[in-house]
C-alpha positions, -999 to +999 in steps of 0.1 A: +466+028+729+471+010+696+495+023+670+486+011+634+511+012+606+495+015+571+529+015+553+560-001+567+598+001+560+607+026+586+620+027+622+602+044+651+621+060+680+595+077+701+561+094+701+553+129+712+518+143+715+513+180+709+486+205+699+456+187+714+426+188+692+389+177+695+384+141+682+358+153+657+388+169+639+402+134+633+388+113+606+369+081+615+388+051+603+388+013+602+422+004+615+423-034+613+404-067+610+413-102+620+396-137+625+396-154+657+415-187+662+384-208+653+376-188+622+339-184+631+343-146+639+359-116+624+367-087+647+368-052+630+383-023+648+381+014+644+401+043+658+370+056+677+342+041+697+310+036+677+277+052+684+252+029+701+220+018+681+236+012+647+216-012+626+245-032+610+221-050+587+218-016+568+256-010+567+262-029+534+293-047+549+306-074+525+328-104+532+350-119+505+368-153+510+393-162+483+378-135+461+342-148+464+315-129+483+303-149+512+272-148+533+272-131+568+250-146+596+252-115+619+271-082+627+273-070+663+292-046+685+322-060+702+322-057+740+339-023+741+319-007+712+353+002+697+345-021+667+322-049+655+322-087+652+311-103+619+300-139+620+303-156+586+277-182+577+306-206+567+336-205+590+370-193+576+398-219+571+434-214+578+444-212+541+417-186+532+424-151+519+399-128+535+388-092+528+360-070+537+343-040+521+319-013+533+296+008+511+273+023+537+267+056+556+257+045+591+290+035+608+294+066+629+316+074+659+305+089+692+318+123+681+296+121+650+324+115+624+314+090+597+334+061+584+340+064+547+334+036+523+363+012+516+370-020+495+393-049+497+405-043+533+426-074+542+416-095+572+444-111+591+438-148+592+445-162+627+427-195+622+446-224+639+449-261+631+412-272+632+408-309+638+378-327+623+351-346+642+344-373+632+381-381+635+410-393+656+428-366+677+463-374+688+468-362+724+499-342+715+482-322+688+468-297+714+463-260+708+470-251+744+486-272+772+482-263+809+504-284+831+510-316+811+541-331+794+547-356+765+564-389+761+567-417+736+539-442+739+548-479+734+514-483+717+503-492+682+514-463+660+543-453+682+531-416+686+534-393+717+512-395+748+504-371+775+516-378+810+524-365+844+488-356+851+477-335+880+442-325+890+433-292+872+457-297+843+439-294+809+444-296+771+426-275+745+420-287+709+406-267+681+378-288+665+350-286+640+321-309+648+308-316+613+273-328+622+250-326+652+245-362+664+254-390+688+289-400+687+310-428+700+341-413+719+370-436+725+399-426+749+432-445+745+449-444+779+472-462+803+471-461+841+493-481+864+472-484+896+450-453+900+413-449+890+414-417+871+387-392+859+386-367+831+361-342+818+352-332+781+339-297+774+331-278+742+339-241+745+328-212+723+306-184+734+294-207+762+310-238+778+291-271+774+299-300+796+298-330+775+307-359+797+329-371+827+347-403+821+363-428+846+395-446+835+402-479+854+438-490+860+455-510+832+484-523+855+512-505+838+522-471+824+527-487+790+497-511+790+471-494+769+433-497+769+404-480+751+375-466+770+345-463+748+316-439+756+288-421+738+277-385+739+256-360+719+278-333+702+264-301+685+278-291+651+301-262+650+336-250+659+349-252+695+378-255+717+375-291+730+389-291+765+401-323+783+405-315+820+421-338+846+398-344+875+415-373+891+451-379+881+473-410+874+470-418+837+486-413+803+465-403+772+475-414+737+445-403+715+408-396+714+386-409+686+352-395+677+327-415+655+294-404+644+267-429+651+245-431+621+207-428+628+187-461+627+151-450+630+136-484+626+160-501+650+169-529+626+207-524+630+211-509+595+218-472+593+194-450+577+219-440+551+223-477+541+188-489+548+168-501+518+139-508+540+137-477+563+104-488+580+111-525+586+095-528+621+066-505+613+057-524+582+057-557+600+032-544+625+011-532+597+012-567+582+000-582+614-028-556+616-038-562+581-040-600+584-059-597+617-085-574+601-091-596+571-111-622+591-124-639+559-088-647+548-067-676+559-029-671+558-013-700+540+024-687+538+046-657+546+076-652+524+101-627+539+128-617+516+164-607+527+170-573+540+180-557+507+146-568+491+120-540+492+089-559+502+074-586+524+049-608+506+019-626+522-001-652+502-036-656+514-067-674+502-101-660+499-128-684+510-150-676+481-122-680+455-100-709+445-070-688+433-048-670+458-048-632+460-015-614+467-012-589+495+021-569+490+033-544+514+058-524+494+083-504+514+103-489+485+093-475+452+096-501+426+080-515+394+061-547+395+046-566+366+013-583+376+002-613+355-026-629+376-063-623+366-073-610+400-046-594+423-049-570+452-019-548+460-015-532+495+012-506+491+030-492+523+035-455+516+045-430+543+031-450+571-003-460+556-018-488+536-031-480+502-054-507+485-054-510+447-076-536+429-067-547+395-089-567+371-081-593+343-054-572+325-017-568+331-006-537+350+026-519+357+034-502+391 
């Protein structure tokens, strides 16, 4: 039984129940709403169990965060049908002021009583301290600790470390993985003589096993080493759980760094790559030269990595003057001054040939 106080400033001594009545004589009422600890769900409770089969997409339930209406991804029953669960499209943060409104007619209890419309119902914000990934997580900044203690780490930064590990101990951290991708995960630890092992999981509606990591001895409880690994992490909010499999180590921090994609494998991340198809373009150059049997390659001038193109100068057997073949990887403007020039432009993975006669041209 839950007792809900709409107005405070009084004392309660006891409750006595008299004059039993049919539930249909009691008005259907929304009695409370609150976020979960991760901020990706809002639980709404009523004083009665709901009818099954309600289409909540027709219920005209609205979510407001800091006074601004926000999108809702889904609305579903909670497990006991005593309420519903709202999933906001963008998760709630700890500092947000949240309210909900209802302007429908189809939220109905099992006894056929109908929820009346309401506006600006406050939502209790229970969001915890969400730690960002990418980012560095100090071991002592846990949300929940099962079986572990802390001590000062004689490591760079002088923060606390987790120690006295036993198999089955674990730490939970509230995290927001900002972007799906491959991450470098670094564990800062010490271990006197034991070879230890830990497991990383991401927990929300399901539990995802991310990796099991072996920690080799460092020779002393205050001799620190960094173990570097890689793993694929899905975007979203989770409890990140570190579980001790084999004990005998201290843990100072864990650092997560997104590995930026490098589609052409030229060791330059896509976000910084001015030549995003370097290797593919070079293959096309070789194919183009091989196919032009009547041409003799006289020089290859490859510009530094920031330059857009690769230029090959070839000589037609039937002409005295060289003709330029240019594989252009980035959009740019080129002023052509020769009387007979041929431009091969690399666009979207294909070669496009443009012939220009005895006049100047802009590209």
